[in-house]
matplotlib code that plots the C-alpha trace (Angstrom):
import matplotlib.pyplot as plt

x = [-27.5, -27.6, -28.2, -24.6, -23.1, -25.1, -23.9, -20.3, -20.6, -22.0, -19.3, -16.5, -18.8, -19.3, -18.9, -19.1, -16.5, -15.2, -15.8, -12.1, -12.2, -10.0, -10.5, -13.5, -13.2, -14.2, -11.4, -8.8, -10.1, -9.6, -6.1, -5.0, -6.7, -4.7, -1.5, -2.2, -3.1, 0.1, 2.1, 3.7, 5.7, 4.8, 8.2, 7.6, 4.0, 5.0, 7.8, 5.3, 3.1, 6.2, 7.3, 3.8, 2.4, 5.0, 2.9, 3.6, 0.0, -3.1, -5.1, -3.4, -4.4, -7.3, -10.1, -8.3, -5.0, -6.7, -8.2, -4.7, -3.2, -5.7, -5.1, -1.4, -2.1, -4.3, -1.4, 0.6, -1.7, -4.2, -7.8, -10.6, -12.3, -15.5, -15.2, -14.1, -17.1, -19.6, -17.9, -17.2, -20.8, -21.9, -18.8, -17.8, -14.7, -12.9, -11.1, -9.2, -8.0, -6.5, -4.8, -3.4, -2.1, 0.8, 2.1, 1.9, 4.9, 5.0, 3.8, 6.0, 4.6, 5.4, 9.0, 9.3, 8.3, 10.8, 13.6, 12.5, 12.6, 15.9, 17.5, 16.0, 15.9, 17.9, 19.3, 20.6, 24.3, 24.9, 22.1, 23.2, 21.0, 23.6, 23.2, 19.4, 19.8, 22.1, 19.7, 16.8, 18.8, 20.1, 16.8, 14.0, 15.7, 15.0, 17.9, 16.7, 14.2, 12.2, 11.5, 9.7, 6.3, 3.4, 2.9, 6.6, 6.3, 4.9, 7.7, 10.4, 9.1, 8.9, 12.4, 13.8, 12.0, 13.2, 16.9, 16.8, 15.8, 18.7]
y = [-10.1, -6.4, -3.7, -2.4, -5.7, -6.2, -2.8, -3.7, -7.0, -5.0, -2.3, -4.3, -5.1, -1.4, -0.5, 3.3, 5.5, 4.4, 6.6, 7.7, 8.9, 6.0, 4.0, 1.7, -2.0, -1.5, 1.1, -1.3, -4.2, -2.1, -1.1, -4.8, -5.9, -3.3, -4.4, -8.0, -7.1, -5.0, -7.8, -5.5, -7.2, -6.2, -4.5, -2.4, -1.7, -0.3, 1.6, 3.4, 4.1, 5.5, 7.7, 9.0, 9.6, 8.7, 5.8, 2.0, 0.8, 1.8, 1.8, 5.0, 6.9, 9.4, 9.0, 11.6, 9.7, 6.5, 8.2, 9.5, 6.0, 4.4, 7.0, 6.3, 2.6, 3.4, 5.4, 2.4, 0.5, -1.0, -1.0, -2.2, -5.3, -4.1, -0.9, -2.8, -5.0, -2.3, 0.1, -2.5, -3.5, 0.2, 1.7, 0.1, 2.3, 0.6, -1.9, 0.7, 2.5, -0.6, -1.4, 2.1, 2.3, 0.0, 2.6, 5.6, 6.6, 5.4, 8.0, 9.6, 7.3, 4.3, 5.5, 6.3, 2.8, 1.4, 3.7, 2.8, -0.9, -0.6, 1.3, -0.9, -4.3, -6.9, -8.5, -5.3, -4.9, -1.7, 0.6, 3.6, 5.1, 4.2, 0.6, 0.9, 2.5, -0.5, -3.0, -1.4, -1.1, -4.7, -6.4, -4.1, -2.2, 1.2, 3.6, 5.7, 5.3, 8.2, 6.2, 3.3, 2.7, 2.0, -1.6, -2.4, -1.4, -4.8, -6.7, -4.4, -4.6, -8.3, -8.5, -6.3, -8.4, -11.6, -10.5, -11.0, -14.7, -15.7]
z = [32.4, 33.3, 30.7, 31.3, 30.6, 27.5, 26.3, 26.9, 24.9, 22.0, 22.0, 20.2, 17.4, 16.6, 13.0, 13.2, 14.7, 18.0, 21.1, 21.1, 17.5, 16.4, 13.3, 12.7, 12.1, 8.5, 8.0, 9.7, 7.4, 4.3, 5.3, 6.1, 2.7, 0.9, 2.7, 1.7, -1.9, -2.3, -0.7, 1.8, 4.6, 8.1, 8.5, 5.2, 6.2, 9.6, 7.9, 5.6, 8.7, 10.5, 7.5, 6.7, 10.1, 12.8, 14.0, 14.0, 14.0, 12.0, 15.2, 16.2, 13.1, 12.7, 10.1, 7.9, 8.2, 7.2, 4.2, 3.3, 3.8, 1.6, -1.1, -0.8, -1.3, -4.4, -5.8, -5.4, -7.7, -5.1, -6.0, -3.6, -5.0, -3.7, -5.8, -8.8, -8.8, -8.4, -10.8, -13.5, -13.8, -14.3, -16.1, -19.4, -19.5, -16.7, -18.9, -21.1, -18.1, -16.5, -19.8, -20.3, -16.6, -17.5, -20.0, -17.6, -15.6, -12.0, -9.4, -6.9, -4.2, -6.2, -6.8, -3.1, -2.1, -4.6, -3.1, 0.5, -0.1, -1.9, 1.0, 3.7, 2.0, 3.9, 0.7, -0.7, -0.1, -2.1, -1.1, -3.4, -6.1, -8.6, -7.6, -7.9, -11.4, -12.5, -11.1, -12.9, -16.2, -16.0, -15.0, -16.3, -19.1, -17.4, -17.3, -14.3, -11.5, -12.9, -16.1, -14.4, -15.7, -13.4, -14.7, -13.8, -10.2, -8.8, -10.6, -9.3, -5.7, -6.0, -7.3, -4.6, -1.9, -3.4, -3.3, 0.4, 0.0, -2.2]

ax = plt.figure().add_subplot(projection="3d")
ax.plot(x, y, z, "-o")
ax.set_aspect("equal")
plt.show()
């Protein structure tokens, strides 16, 4: 085998930045782990990429955009399991923060995701904000979207997703 062929075989296994400046495999893996953990459908995930960056694939993002996307996922409540394991063994205050996060109001990113899913969900017939407020009031005892707590966001997203399956 020639040296050139051997170099080409090693290239796809590259962990650092790709020659074109695109994302690394590790960065793409983090994004897809976050997508799985947040239970985002492929359509919703690609909609988020389109709204935030005008792209439909994470492969087309720059390193800065990937950091921004991961920050957005963290604002939606995603935490890297790798970081949790390493920080929980060294930081004894991680438990009180996770308990109090359910009492805090949802972030603008979380509210935006709820609104996006409501407006684009296949099972939603009336896509108005009044209908969303009625839904939140009836099922989650929240009078307005702005009053949703961070701990309620996963349940709300799950309920909206399940409306399409009825």
